[in-house]
C-alpha positions in Angstrom: 38.8 8.2 24.1 38.7 8.5 27.7 40.7 11.7 28.0 40.2 15.3 26.7 42.1 16.2 23.6 40.7 19.8 23.5 43.8 22.1 23.3 41.5 24.8 24.9 41.5 22.9 28.0 42.4 24.7 31.3 44.6 22.2 32.5 47.7 23.0 34.2 50.4 23.3 31.7 53.6 21.1 31.7 56.7 22.7 30.9 57.4 23.3 27.4 60.8 22.6 25.6 63.6 25.0 25.5 62.8 26.4 22.0 59.3 27.6 22.9 60.3 28.8 26.1 62.8 31.1 24.3 60.4 32.3 22.2 57.6 33.2 25.0 58.2 36.9 24.5 57.2 36.6 20.7 54.5 34.4 21.3 52.5 36.9 23.7 51.6 39.1 20.7 49.2 36.3 19.6 45.8 35.3 21.0 43.5 32.2 20.9 39.8 32.5 19.9 37.7 30.0 21.3 34.1 28.5 20.2 32.2 30.7 22.5 33.6 33.6 21.6 36.0 34.4 24.4 39.7 35.5 23.5 42.8 34.0 25.8 46.4 33.7 25.6 48.0 31.9 23.2 49.8 28.9 25.1 52.1 26.5 23.0 52.1 24.3 26.5 48.5 23.5 25.9 49.0 21.9 22.5 51.8 19.8 24.1 49.1 18.8 26.9 46.4 17.7 23.9 49.3 15.7 21.8 50.1 13.9 25.2 46.6 12.8 25.9 46.5 11.6 22.1 49.4 9.4 22.7 47.9 8.5 25.9 44.4 7.3 24.4 46.2 5.4 22.0 49.4 3.9 23.7 48.2 3.7 27.3 49.7 4.9 30.4 53.1 3.8 29.6 53.2 6.2 26.9 53.3 9.4 29.2 56.7 8.1 30.5 58.4 7.1 27.0 61.3 9.5 26.2 60.6 8.9 22.5 56.8 9.9 22.9 58.1 13.5 25.0 60.5 14.3 22.5 58.3 13.3 19.5 55.6 15.9 21.6 58.0 18.7 21.8 59.0 18.5 18.0 55.6 18.5 16.9 54.4 21.2 19.3 57.3 23.5 17.7 56.1 22.4 14.1 52.4 23.4 14.7 53.5 26.8 16.5 55.9 27.5 13.7 53.2 26.7 11.2 50.7 29.2 13.0 53.2 31.7 13.3 54.2 32.0 9.5 50.6 32.8 8.8 50.5 35.9 10.7 54.4 36.7 11.8 53.3 40.2 13.0 51.1 38.7 15.9 47.2 38.1 15.8 44.4 35.7 16.7 44.0 31.9 16.1 40.6 30.4 16.0 40.8 27.3 18.0 39.8 25.4 14.9 42.8 26.2 13.0 45.2 25.2 15.6 43.3 21.7 15.8 43.5 21.4 12.1 47.5 22.1 12.2 47.9 19.6 15.2 45.9 16.7 12.9 48.2 17.9 10.0 51.3 17.4 12.2 50.3 14.0 13.5 49.8 12.8 10.1 53.2 14.0 8.5 55.3 12.5 11.6 53.4 9.1 10.5 51.4 8.7 13.9 48.4 7.7 12.0 46.9 6.0 14.7 47.2 9.0 17.0 45.8 11.2 14.6 42.9 8.9 13.7 42.0 9.1 17.3 42.3 12.9 17.3 40.0 13.0 14.5 37.2 10.9 15.7 37.6 12.7 19.2 37.1 16.0 17.3 34.3 14.7 15.1 32.6 13.2 18.1 32.5 16.6 20.2 31.2 18.8 17.2 28.2 16.2 17.0 27.7 16.6 20.7 28.0 20.7 20.5 25.4 20.5 17.2 23.0 18.6 19.2 23.4 20.7 22.6 23.1 23.7 20.2 19.7 22.4 18.7 18.5 21.3 22.0 18.9 25.0 23.4 17.7 26.7 20.4 14.3 24.0 20.3 14.2 24.8 24.1 14.2 28.7 23.2 12.0 28.4 20.1 9.4 26.4 22.2 9.7 29.1 25.1 9.0 31.8 22.7 6.2 30.1 20.6 2.4 31.1 21.8 0.4 28.7 23.4 -2.1 27.2 21.0 -5.4 26.2 21.8 -8.3 23.7 20.3 -12.0 24.2 20.1 -14.1 21.3 20.7 -18.0 20.8 21.3 -17.8 24.9 21.7 -15.4 24.3 24.5 -11.6 25.9 24.0 -8.7 24.3 25.9 -4.9 24.5 25.7 -3.5 22.0 22.8 -1.8 19.0 24.6 1.2 18.6 21.8 1.9 15.4 23.7 -1.3 14.2 23.1 -0.8 14.9 19.5 2.5 13.5 19.3 1.0 10.1 20.9 -1.5 10.0 17.9 1.2 10.0 15.3 3.5 7.9 17.1 0.8 5.1 17.4 0.1 5.7 13.8 3.7 4.7 13.2 3.9 1.3 15.3 6.0 -1.0 13.3 7.0 1.2 10.5 9.4 3.1 12.5 12.0 1.9 9.8 10.2 3.4 6.8 8.5 6.5 8.5 9.5 9.6 10.4 6.9 10.6 13.2 8.7 13.8 13.9 8.5 15.0 10.4 4.7 14.3 10.2 4.4 16.1 13.7 6.3 19.1 12.6 4.3 19.7 9.2 1.2 19.1 11.1 2.0 21.9 13.9 3.0 24.3 10.8 -0.7 24.6 9.6 -2.5 24.9 12.9 -3.9 28.3 14.4 -5.0 29.4 17.8 -8.5 28.3 18.3 -8.4 25.4 15.8 -11.3 22.8 15.8 -10.3 19.6 16.8 -11.4 18.1 13.6 -9.0 20.2 11.5 -6.2 19.4 14.0 -6.9 15.5 13.1 -7.3 16.8 9.4 -3.8 18.6 9.5 -2.2 15.2 10.5 -3.8 13.7 7.8 -2.7 15.8 5.3 0.8 15.8 6.7 1.3 12.4 6.3 -0.3 11.8 3.1 1.9 14.4 1.5 5.1 12.1 2.7 3.2 9.1 0.7 5.5 9.7 -2.5 8.6 9.0 -0.2 7.2 5.8 1.0 4.3 3.5 0.7 4.2 3.1 4.5 3.0 6.8 5.0 -0.3 5.3 3.2 -0.7 3.1 6.3 0.4 5.9 8.6 -2.4 8.1 7.0 -4.8 5.3 7.0 -4.3 5.0 10.7 -5.0 8.7 11.6 -8.1 8.7 9.5 -9.1 5.6 11.5 -8.6 7.7 14.6 -11.0 10.2 13.4 -13.6 7.5 12.3 -13.4 6.0 15.6 -14.0 9.1 17.2 -17.0 10.1 14.8 -18.7 6.6 15.4 -17.7 5.9 19.1 -18.6 9.5 20.0 -15.1 9.9 21.7 -11.5 9.7 21.3 -10.4 5.7 21.5 -7.0 4.6 20.9 -6.7 1.5 18.5 -5.6 -0.5 21.7 -9.2 0.2 23.2 -11.0 -0.6 20.1 -11.9 -4.3 20.5 -13.5 -3.8 23.7 -15.5 -0.9 22.0 -16.5 -3.0 19.2 -18.2 -5.5 21.3 -20.3 -2.8 23.0 -20.8 -0.7 19.9 -22.0 -3.6 17.5 -25.3 -4.3 19.0 -26.3 -0.5 19.5 -25.0 0.0 15.9 -27.7 -2.5 14.6 -30.5 -1.0 16.6 -29.5 2.5 15.2 -29.4 1.6 12.0 -33.1 -0.1 11.9 -34.6 2.7 14.0 -33.1 5.1 11.1 -34.6 2.8 8.7 -31.5 2.1 6.9 -30.7 -1.7 8.0 -33.0 -4.8 7.4 -35.3 -5.2 10.4 -34.2 -9.0 10.3 -30.7 -8.3 11.4 -31.7 -7.8 15.0 -33.0 -11.8 15.1 -29.1 -12.7 15.1 -27.1 -13.1 18.1 -25.6 -9.8 17.9 -23.1 -10.8 21.2 -21.9 -13.5 19.4 -21.1 -11.7 15.9 -19.5 -8.7 18.2 -17.1 -11.3 19.7 -16.2 -12.2 16.3 -15.0 -9.0 15.1 -11.3 -8.3 15.0 -10.3 -4.7 15.6 -6.8 -5.1 14.3 -7.8 -5.8 10.8 -8.8 -2.2 10.7 -5.0 -1.5 10.4 -4.9 -3.5 7.2 -6.0 -0.4 5.0 -4.0 1.8 2.9 -5.2 5.5 3.0 -6.9 5.5 -0.2 -9.1 2.0 0.6 -10.1 3.6 4.1 -11.2 7.0 2.5 -13.1 5.3 -0.4 -15.0 3.3 2.2 -15.6 6.4 4.5 -16.8 8.5 1.3 -19.0 5.8 -0.3 -20.0 2.9 1.6 -20.4 3.6 5.4 -23.7 4.0 6.4 -24.6 7.6 8.1 -27.2 9.2 9.7 -27.3 13.6 8.7 -23.5 13.0 7.6 -22.5 11.5 10.7 -21.0 8.0 10.3 -22.4 5.1 12.4 -20.4 2.1 10.7 -16.7 1.2 11.6 -14.9 -1.0 9.0 -15.3 -4.3 11.0 -18.9 -3.7 11.6 -19.4 -2.8 8.0 -17.9 -6.0 6.8 -20.0 -7.9 9.1 -23.3 -6.2 8.2 -22.5 -7.3 4.7 -21.8 -10.9 6.0 -25.3 -10.8 8.0 -27.3 -9.9 5.1 -25.9 -12.7 2.8 -26.5 -15.1 5.5 -30.6 -14.1 6.2 -31.6 -17.1 4.5 -28.9 -19.7 6.1 -29.9 -22.2 8.4 -27.1 -21.5 10.8 -27.1 -17.7 10.1 -24.6 -16.8 12.7 -21.9 -19.3 11.7 -22.4 -18.3 8.0 -22.2 -14.6 8.8 -19.0 -15.2 10.8 -17.6 -17.4 7.6 -18.4 -14.5 5.1 -17.0 -11.7 7.4 -13.7 -13.6 7.9 -13.4 -13.7 4.1 -14.6 -10.2 3.5 -12.3 -8.6 6.6 -9.3 -10.4 5.8 -9.5 -9.3 2.0 -9.4 -13.1 0.8 -12.3 -12.2 -1.0 -14.6 -9.0 -1.9 -17.8 -8.7 -2.9 -19.0 -6.8 -6.0 -19.9 -2.7 -5.1 -23.7 -3.3 -4.9 -23.5 -6.1 -2.4 -21.4 -3.9 -0.2 -23.7 -1.1 -0.5 -26.8 -2.7 0.1 -26.3 -6.1 1.7 -28.3 -6.3 5.1 -30.1 -2.9 4.2 -33.8 -2.6 3.6 -33.3 -3.0 0.0 -30.6 -5.4 -0.4 -30.2 -5.3 -4.4 -27.0 -7.1 -4.6 -26.5 -7.5 -8.5 -23.8 -5.7 -10.2 -25.1 -5.5 -13.7 -28.3 -5.9 -15.6 -28.8 -6.6 -19.3 -32.0 -5.2 -21.5 -33.2 -5.1 -24.6 -35.3 -2.0 -25.8 -38.6 -2.6 -28.0 -39.2 -0.8 -30.8 -42.2 1.4 -29.5 -42.5 4.6 -27.6 -43.7 3.0 -24.3 -41.1 0.4 -24.6 -38.6 2.7 -24.8 -39.5 4.7 -22.0 -40.2 1.8 -19.8 -36.7 1.0 -20.5 -35.6 4.4 -19.4 -37.5 4.1 -15.9 -36.0 0.6 -15.6 -32.8 2.0 -16.0 -33.3 4.7 -13.3 -34.6 2.3 -10.9 -31.8 0.0 -11.0 -29.3 2.8 -10.9 -30.8 3.9 -7.7 -29.6 0.9 -5.9 -26.3 0.9 -7.4 -26.8 -1.5 -10.7 -24.7 -1.1 -13.6 -26.9 -1.1 -16.9 -26.7 -2.5 -20.3 -29.4 -1.8 -23.1 -29.4 -3.5 -26.7 -31.0 -0.8 -28.8 -30.6 -2.9 -32.2 -34.5 -3.2 -32.2 -35.4 0.4 -32.4 -35.8 1.5 -35.9 -33.3 3.9 -37.5 -33.2 7.5 -38.6 -35.9 8.2 -41.4 -37.9 4.7 -41.0 -41.6 5.0 -41.5 -43.8 5.0 -38.2 -47.3 3.7 -39.1 -48.9 5.3 -36.0 -48.2 8.9 -37.1 -47.4 8.3 -40.7 -44.2 10.3 -39.8 -40.4 9.3 -39.8 -38.4 8.1 -36.9 -35.7 10.3 -35.4 -33.4 7.2 -34.9 -31.7 5.7 -31.8 -29.5 8.6 -31.0 -31.9 11.1 -29.6 -33.3 8.4 -27.2 -29.7 8.0 -26.2 -29.2 11.1 -24.9 -32.1 10.8 -22.7 -30.3 7.4 -21.1 -27.1 9.6 -20.7 -28.8 12.4 -18.8 -30.9 9.8 -16.8 -27.4 8.0 -15.7 -25.7 11.5 -14.7 -29.3 12.5 -12.7 -29.6 9.1 -10.8 -26.2 8.7 -9.4 -26.7 5.2 -7.7 -27.7 6.5 -4.3 -25.4 9.7 -4.3 -22.7 7.1 -3.9 -21.1 7.0 -7.0 -21.9 8.1 -10.8 -24.5 5.8 -12.8 -22.9 3.6 -15.1 -24.4 2.7 -18.4 -23.7 1.1 -21.6 -25.6 1.0 -24.8 -25.2 -1.7 -27.9 -26.3 -1.4 -31.5 -25.6 -4.2 -34.1 -23.0 -3.3 -36.7 -25.8 -3.8 -39.3 -28.1 -1.2 -38.0 -28.7 1.6 -40.2 -27.7 4.4 -37.6 -24.1 2.8 -36.6 -22.2 5.8 -38.2 -24.0 8.5 -35.7 -23.7 5.8 -33.0 -20.0 5.7 -33.3 -19.8 9.3 -33.4 -21.7 9.6 -29.7 -18.2 10.0 -27.8 -17.1 12.8 -29.9 -16.3 16.3 -28.5 -17.6 17.8 -31.8 -20.6 18.2 -33.5 -24.1 19.0 -32.1 -23.9 18.3 -28.6 -27.6 17.2 -28.7 -26.6 14.0 -30.3 -23.7 13.4 -28.0 -23.6 11.3 -25.1 -20.5 12.1 -23.1 -21.1 10.2 -19.9 -22.0 6.7 -21.3 
């Protein structure tokens, strides 16, 4: 509607009908309470003006000259005034909203549904505008009253740039706007900040804020992963780098990463023999955005190489390092490495955990599982336990067949004594798996086998029970 329908307008009043004019003295005892709290005189002529504008909005300019419209407006105005006066016959104050409600009711009762609808929509529109204006004013006042927060980075204290935080969160939400609310993440992030907060804690707060919303929509998992990825770039590259600039940084970073890993004795020196510039050009930085939060956090915690707990691997460099390790003995190493990298980084194929841990490193043990048979003598038993420890050190999973070992009470010729059976040795195997936790990256994994005809089979089946002698229990196997 182009015309204002607000009956509290200060437009020049039109002449009211004779009935209203005759009741002017009595109506002088009434007042109107406006939305801003001010109190003004009650003027029925303004009700007539508002109704006339409502008819104009629906019927166009010709409605103003229509005798029917003028007569109908007079009748409706009298009805509105009469209804209001009946509520407070001794005089008083009407709220502007009550008057407008009565106008709507009169229009509906008169059968002018189109005019009433236009009037209702007008009121709803302006109510929303007032609400937004009020929120903006309150937000501005709150921002003005809020104390200036500071962040600390490398021992330097500086003012917190909220636009920078907002840009970080908005960048993490790109392409997901239909499913996620960037402002909700920002609001929750700011709640957890304090003056002098380290930059690392600021980023962690944003990650936690986004992660808390993952139960609302799975898309928040990608948002959380992207914020985490930003912190990984900062840790690896040494400065904050937006996703848009990651591709260029990968090209210069990758050869430096290989050199640093070799110098720290983490990577196989033969990796330096590859055409590193060619491999760096093959890295696809946008594939970093494929991760969900749990996947990227797991890579960061367990798989990425680090020096003194500072990560030196980005996701695409990690996959290329694995691919290079698998290609060391190929004729065209670079071509095969790029092929392997493309499979891994696109998630079309994924190698086993030991391969991801160790490929391209100085001890590239790539197998997942080792099956051994334990011989029936003390030297053989402890050789098997030693082999378990050495294999677990480089992420090998273990399976031992203990069937050849004699059962409880069996004769021992060398000492003329009796065997303690399989179970006490399995307790040692269990504790060894706990002690040698696959290079500190995950718990050791060991499985023991025993044929059902073995005399110790019943005690063997009790190994995982929570009751009984704990010295004869293996809770971690």
